[in-house]
Rosetta silent file (secondary structure, phi, psi, omega in degrees, C-alpha in Angstrom):
SEQUENCE: XXXXXXXXXXXXXXXXXXXXXXXXXXXXXXXXXXXXXXXXXXXXXXXXXXXXXXXXXXXXXXXXXXXXXXXXXXXXXXXXXXXXXXXXXXXXXXXXXXXXXXXXXXXXXXXXXXXXXXXXXXXXXXXXXXXXXXXXXXXXXXXXXXXX
SCORE:     score description
SCORE:     0.000 S_00000001
   1 L     0.000  139.533  179.778   90.639  126.431   88.531 S_00000001
   2 L   -72.792  159.927  178.755   89.785  124.446   91.641 S_00000001
   3 H   -61.414  -40.058  179.886   90.357  125.907   95.093 S_00000001
   4 H   -61.774  -39.739  179.459   92.988  123.240   95.803 S_00000001
   5 H   -67.949  -39.872 -178.078   94.873  124.194   92.644 S_00000001
   6 H   -72.278  -25.520  179.846   94.753  127.900   93.419 S_00000001
   7 H   -86.609  -17.555 -176.796   95.982  127.347   97.001 S_00000001
   8 L   -69.476  123.326  177.674   98.858  125.043   96.060 S_00000001
   9 L  -105.819  -50.298  177.122  102.187  126.849   96.341 S_00000001
  10 E  -105.582  130.750 -177.685  104.782  124.039   96.427 S_00000001
  11 E  -129.042  151.366  170.002  104.122  121.069   94.201 S_00000001
  12 E  -110.595  135.393  177.096  105.785  117.775   93.416 S_00000001
  13 E  -109.505  147.393 -176.801  105.621  116.467   89.865 S_00000001
  14 E  -132.443  133.648  170.583  105.897  112.828   88.871 S_00000001
  15 E  -105.217   96.621 -174.711  106.790  111.051   85.646 S_00000001
  16 L   -70.613  136.731  174.536  105.230  107.646   86.328 S_00000001
  17 L  -147.393  163.538 -178.253  106.935  104.558   84.967 S_00000001
  18 L   -73.070  -28.972 -179.118  106.869  100.857   85.686 S_00000001
  19 L  -112.138  -19.048 -176.598  110.529  100.716   86.787 S_00000001
  20 E  -152.329  142.534  179.591  111.288  104.318   87.690 S_00000001
  21 E  -125.156  112.068  178.810  109.274  107.391   88.705 S_00000001
  22 E   -72.324  147.889 -177.743  110.850  110.774   88.046 S_00000001
  23 E  -131.891  139.478  174.992  110.311  113.497   90.643 S_00000001
  24 E  -140.704  154.490  176.636  110.504  117.293   90.424 S_00000001
  25 E  -116.620  142.710  179.987  109.614  120.115   92.796 S_00000001
  26 E  -143.398  169.408 -176.075  108.019  123.353   91.687 S_00000001
  27 E  -137.412  129.302 -179.570  106.595  126.574   92.989 S_00000001
  28 L   -67.825  -31.818 -178.129  103.540  128.475   91.762 S_00000001
  29 L   -63.225  -41.970 -179.394  104.965  131.827   92.819 S_00000001
  30 L   -93.285  -20.356 -177.485  107.948  131.512   90.497 S_00000001
  31 L    70.963   21.005 -177.513  106.288  129.178   87.984 S_00000001
  32 E  -116.648  163.125  178.057  109.449  127.088   87.900 S_00000001
  33 E  -139.457  154.861 -179.420  110.347  123.473   88.591 S_00000001
  34 E  -134.954  133.243  176.651  113.569  121.613   89.383 S_00000001
  35 E   -63.376  141.889 -179.229  114.343  117.913   88.901 S_00000001
  36 E  -116.680  -10.000 -177.048  114.793  116.021   92.191 S_00000001
  37 E   123.732 -163.797 -178.323  115.738  112.531   91.051 S_00000001
  38 E  -137.356  153.195  178.231  113.884  109.285   90.572 S_00000001
  39 E  -113.277  134.056  177.718  112.305  106.656   92.771 S_00000001
  40 E   -65.248  150.655  175.168  112.569  102.987   91.926 S_00000001
  41 E  -138.709  151.374  177.530  109.407  101.111   91.084 S_00000001
  42 E  -119.151  103.250 -176.359  108.642   97.430   90.671 S_00000001
  43 L    53.221   42.266  177.470  106.037   96.956   87.943 S_00000001
  44 L    89.868  -12.975  178.588  104.650  100.382   88.787 S_00000001
  45 E   -85.824  115.462 -175.513  104.667   99.889   92.561 S_00000001
  46 E   -73.215  161.314  171.333  106.878  102.659   93.954 S_00000001
  47 L   -75.516   92.066 -173.488  109.450  102.380   96.697 S_00000001
  48 H   -59.878  -41.280  178.134  107.078  103.893   99.285 S_00000001
  49 H   -58.960  -37.956  177.316  109.695  104.548  101.999 S_00000001
  50 H   -67.186  -42.940  176.839  111.702  106.631   99.528 S_00000001
  51 H   -63.308  -38.831  176.617  108.569  108.517   98.457 S_00000001
  52 H   -56.343  -43.943 -179.457  107.704  109.056  102.130 S_00000001
  53 H   -66.187  -40.495  178.776  111.117  110.699  102.594 S_00000001
  54 H   -62.884  -45.972  179.745  110.693  112.877   99.488 S_00000001
  55 H   -65.679  -38.040  178.807  107.280  114.095  100.632 S_00000001
  56 H   -66.081  -38.357 -179.916  108.574  114.733  104.160 S_00000001
  57 H   -67.158  -47.298 -172.220  111.498  116.740  102.782 S_00000001
  58 H   -92.145  -22.902  179.688  109.529  118.947  100.363 S_00000001
  59 L    45.032   62.667 -177.660  106.147  119.085  102.154 S_00000001
  60 L   -73.310  160.952  175.481  104.165  119.900   99.008 S_00000001
  61 L   -91.785  -20.704 -178.194  100.689  121.390   98.909 S_00000001
  62 E  -159.962  166.221 -177.804   99.684  119.325   95.858 S_00000001
  63 E  -124.924  144.044  178.358  100.918  116.635   93.478 S_00000001
  64 E  -127.222  125.217 -176.573  101.041  116.609   89.668 S_00000001
  65 E  -120.942  134.494  178.800  101.247  113.325   87.781 S_00000001
  66 E   -72.245  137.294  175.970  101.837  112.920   84.065 S_00000001
  67 E  -105.046  113.515 -172.881   99.128  111.183   82.051 S_00000001
  68 L   -81.560   75.406  177.453  100.787  109.226   79.217 S_00000001
  69 E   -76.555  154.836  173.798   98.383  109.806   76.329 S_00000001
  70 L   -79.493  164.036 -178.386   99.159  108.675   72.795 S_00000001
  71 L   -61.042  -26.316 -179.930   99.785  111.230   70.068 S_00000001
  72 L   -89.864   16.306 -179.372   96.280  110.612   68.649 S_00000001
  73 L    74.707   -0.769  176.759   94.701  111.527   72.038 S_00000001
  74 L   -77.790  164.259 -179.144   93.911  107.894   72.798 S_00000001
  75 E   -84.179  136.006  176.231   94.951  106.397   76.116 S_00000001
  76 L   -79.157  172.947  178.480   98.201  104.484   76.313 S_00000001
  77 L   -63.402  -24.328 -176.414   98.576  101.210   78.172 S_00000001
  78 L   -89.166   -6.211 -176.847  100.031  103.124   81.138 S_00000001
  79 H   -58.930  -46.213  179.996   97.140  105.575   81.641 S_00000001
  80 H   -62.346  -41.885  179.741   95.255  103.351   84.081 S_00000001
  81 H   -65.795  -39.277  178.384   98.431  102.655   86.058 S_00000001
  82 H   -65.898  -40.170  177.294   99.295  106.388   86.188 S_00000001
  83 H   -64.949  -41.331  178.342   95.776  107.210   87.419 S_00000001
  84 H   -62.141  -43.709  176.927   96.019  104.463   90.054 S_00000001
  85 H   -59.770  -43.347  178.730   99.380  105.890   91.164 S_00000001
  86 H   -60.309  -46.622  179.621   97.801  109.360   91.383 S_00000001
  87 H   -63.216  -40.651  179.960   94.925  108.085   93.536 S_00000001
  88 H   -65.825  -42.632  177.329   97.327  106.207   95.815 S_00000001
  89 H   -59.133  -48.780 -177.173   99.549  109.275   96.247 S_00000001
  90 H   -60.303  -44.613 -178.766   96.570  111.480   97.041 S_00000001
  91 H   -69.912  -42.155 -177.087   95.147  109.029   99.577 S_00000001
  92 H   -66.127  -40.637 -174.130   98.474  108.204  101.240 S_00000001
  93 H  -105.339    1.528  177.977   99.589  111.822  101.685 S_00000001
  94 L    54.337   47.775 -179.501   96.160  113.475  101.961 S_00000001
  95 L  -129.084  150.069  173.821   96.992  115.919   99.171 S_00000001
  96 E   -67.693  142.601  178.486   95.189  116.959   96.013 S_00000001
  97 E  -125.450  135.334 -178.566   96.594  115.279   92.917 S_00000001
  98 E  -121.631  140.724  176.580   96.261  116.609   89.388 S_00000001
  99 E  -100.077  143.959  177.382   96.879  114.804   86.113 S_00000001
 100 E  -139.339  142.609  178.386   98.454  116.577   83.155 S_00000001
 101 E   -57.410  124.208 -177.477   99.090  115.448   79.578 S_00000001
 102 L  -109.611   15.668 -178.788  102.702  114.330   79.432 S_00000001
 103 L   -52.490  132.106  176.911  103.041  113.693   75.711 S_00000001
 104 L    67.598   10.576 -179.563  106.603  114.225   74.534 S_00000001
 105 H   -65.080  -39.792  179.679  107.834  115.125   78.028 S_00000001
 106 H   -67.811  -37.816  177.261  110.605  112.515   77.921 S_00000001
 107 H   -64.107  -44.497  178.324  111.673  113.705   74.476 S_00000001
 108 H   -63.803  -41.480  179.082  111.759  117.306   75.696 S_00000001
 109 H   -61.937  -44.088  179.199  113.645  116.247   78.823 S_00000001
 110 H   -62.589  -39.048  177.372  116.208  114.344   76.745 S_00000001
 111 H   -64.442  -41.477  177.124  116.611  117.388   74.522 S_00000001
 112 H   -61.637  -45.245 -178.244  117.185  119.629   77.522 S_00000001
 113 H   -66.989  -39.829  179.420  119.755  117.244   78.924 S_00000001
 114 H   -70.162  -27.655  174.209  121.582  116.837   75.626 S_00000001
 115 H   -65.391  -26.103  176.952  121.634  120.627   75.330 S_00000001
 116 L   -79.242   -8.431 -172.879  123.580  120.572   78.594 S_00000001
 117 L  -103.390   36.639 -176.506  126.141  118.238   77.040 S_00000001
 118 L   -82.484  -12.051 -179.605  127.811  120.643   74.635 S_00000001
 119 L   -85.042  160.865 -179.356  131.218  120.546   76.306 S_00000001
 120 L   -66.692  -23.052 -178.432  133.915  118.032   75.458 S_00000001
 121 L   -93.184   16.298 -177.150  133.732  116.657   78.994 S_00000001
 122 L   -63.779  154.955  179.168  130.052  115.817   78.810 S_00000001
 123 L  -124.709  154.892  176.601  128.874  112.528   80.221 S_00000001
 124 L   -62.796  145.750  178.865  125.934  110.350   79.275 S_00000001
 125 L   -87.905  143.352 -179.605  122.802  111.103   81.300 S_00000001
 126 L   -79.873  165.037  175.454  121.317  108.386   83.463 S_00000001
 127 H   -61.754  -38.573  179.448  117.746  107.129   83.219 S_00000001
 128 H   -61.895  -41.462  178.239  117.100  108.696   86.637 S_00000001
 129 H   -64.236  -41.738  178.819  118.233  112.105   85.353 S_00000001
 130 H   -65.211  -43.636  179.333  116.018  111.763   82.286 S_00000001
 131 H   -63.061  -42.569  179.203  113.025  110.675   84.400 S_00000001
 132 H   -66.132  -38.758  177.779  113.521  113.579   86.832 S_00000001
 133 H   -66.773  -36.915  175.945  113.854  116.014   83.942 S_00000001
 134 H   -64.865  -39.454  176.292  110.638  114.618   82.418 S_00000001
 135 H   -61.609  -36.878  177.470  108.900  115.149   85.783 S_00000001
 136 H   -63.387  -44.870  177.996  110.146  118.732   85.636 S_00000001
 137 H   -61.097  -43.651  179.542  108.632  119.182   82.154 S_00000001
 138 H   -60.618  -47.603 -179.134  105.333  117.702   83.392 S_00000001
 139 H   -65.885  -40.199  177.238  105.230  120.031   86.382 S_00000001
 140 H   -62.995  -36.017  176.595  106.153  123.068   84.282 S_00000001
 141 H   -61.641  -47.258  178.581  103.303  122.192   81.909 S_00000001
 142 H   -62.232  -43.969 -179.713  100.843  122.166   84.826 S_00000001
 143 H   -60.754  -41.212  176.901  102.265  125.414   86.193 S_00000001
 144 H   -63.298  -42.628 -178.182  101.838  127.120   82.792 S_00000001
 145 H   -69.372  -22.511 -176.819   98.268  125.836   82.495 S_00000001
 146 L  -116.164   23.375  176.782   97.383  127.056   85.995 S_00000001
 147 L   -74.348  133.349 -178.575   99.177  130.374   86.009 S_00000001
 148 L   -66.354    0.000    0.000   96.938  133.136   87.358 S_00000001
């Protein structure tokens, strides 16, 4: 594990998308993550003022970005864009950024959310909720992989 990874206590996780970027916050001490919402994006370009506010609020030590690999381990069309987003985040906020395999994170997030909908008064989940939950899954994956 790198020194930056071992020193990171509060982390933000991101589920990169071309129209929406899910965000979650996590903590290495507890090994848990919580969805925070989603940030709009325009063809992958995030709403930077909103991201600035999120980073100012949570003041993370490191960033974790999902890498959208295909099931056969090949790179998806979004891998380059996700890496570019990771580099931009790291440079803009002067924080270490780590990539983690995000395969099936959206499916797992949707399953978690639908598991929450067992009551008769359940409501459909928004795309932002699904994206934030996927970011949570991504961050939890990194936390499990980097648990001391």
